[in-house]
C-alpha positions, -999 to 999 in steps of 0.1 A, spaced: 146 731 -194 122 758 -183 121 772 -147 93 795 -136 87 812 -103 55 829 -93 57 850 -62 29 849 -37 9 822 -19 1 791 -40 -35 788 -50 -55 755 -51 -79 745 -78 -115 749 -67 -141 723 -78 -165 732 -107 -199 744 -95 -232 734 -109 -262 757 -108 -299 746 -107 -303 758 -142 -278 731 -153 -251 756 -161 -216 747 -149 -188 772 -142 -152 771 -131 -145 792 -100 -108 789 -106 -108 804 -140 -95 838 -128 -68 821 -107 -56 801 -137 -56 832 -159 -36 851 -133 -10 823 -129 -5 821 -166 -2 859 -169 27 858 -144 47 834 -165 36 842 -200 67 862 -208 87 830 -203 65 809 -226 81 791 -255 72 801 -291 53 769 -295 41 743 -270 60 711 -262 46 680 -280 66 652 -264 67 636 -229 75 660 -201 91 657 -167 79 684 -142 89 694 -107 65 716 -87 74 733 -54 48 750 -34 61 773 -6 33 784 17 34 814 40 39 806 77 11 815 100 18 840 128 14 811 154 48 797 142 67 827 155 77 836 190 64 867 208 78 899 222 114 907 217 119 875 196 88 878 175 110 875 143 122 840 153 105 808 147 93 786 177 113 755 183 83 733 174 74 752 142 69 726 114 88 726 82 62 707 61 28 721 54 4 693 63 -29 711 64 -53 723 37 -51 729 8 -42 695 -7 -11 693 -28 -30 677 -57 -53 707 -60 -22 730 -62 -8 708 -89 -41 707 -109 -43 745 -110 -7 748 -123 -11 721 -149 -44 735 -161 -30 771 -163 0 761 -184 -20 738 -206 -20 748 -243 8 774 -239 38 755 -224 26 721 -236 -1 708 -259 -20 689 -232 -13 680 -195 -16 643 -205 20 646 -218 33 649 -182 49 615 -175 70 623 -145 59 646 -117 77 655 -85 60 678 -59 67 693 -25 47 715 -2 66 734 25 64 765 47 86 794 37 93 830 46 88 838 9 56 822 -4 59 812 -41 54 785 -66 84 771 -85 78 751 -117 106 732 -136 98 713 -167 118 696 -194 112 672 -222 120 635 -217 140 616 -243 
């Protein structure tokens, strides 16, 4: 089992862009490279080749509006939500992580047969990835 934690706000995959000249480019290329650079020291010697089970946890920073004001500005409001239900979409977070780890941690992201994901607010924004081979 491999467990990776990348500190900082999760980043969503951006759609590919098409120019009038017919050229296509990936605006998330730098984000993928940065995510991989943060976990490369934990990469296996060779990529996994069998079926994979993966858990992805995205912890998003709370906006200032979730906190009280004045003397109690460090405390959350009673109505502050636990779950992050606004943009970015969870599937775009997932796509960026899967694409970033592709070819290094596993041969291809088509090997992922079981996927569990959550998206919540947290005081410490981060992305947690757990992966293991399936028998």
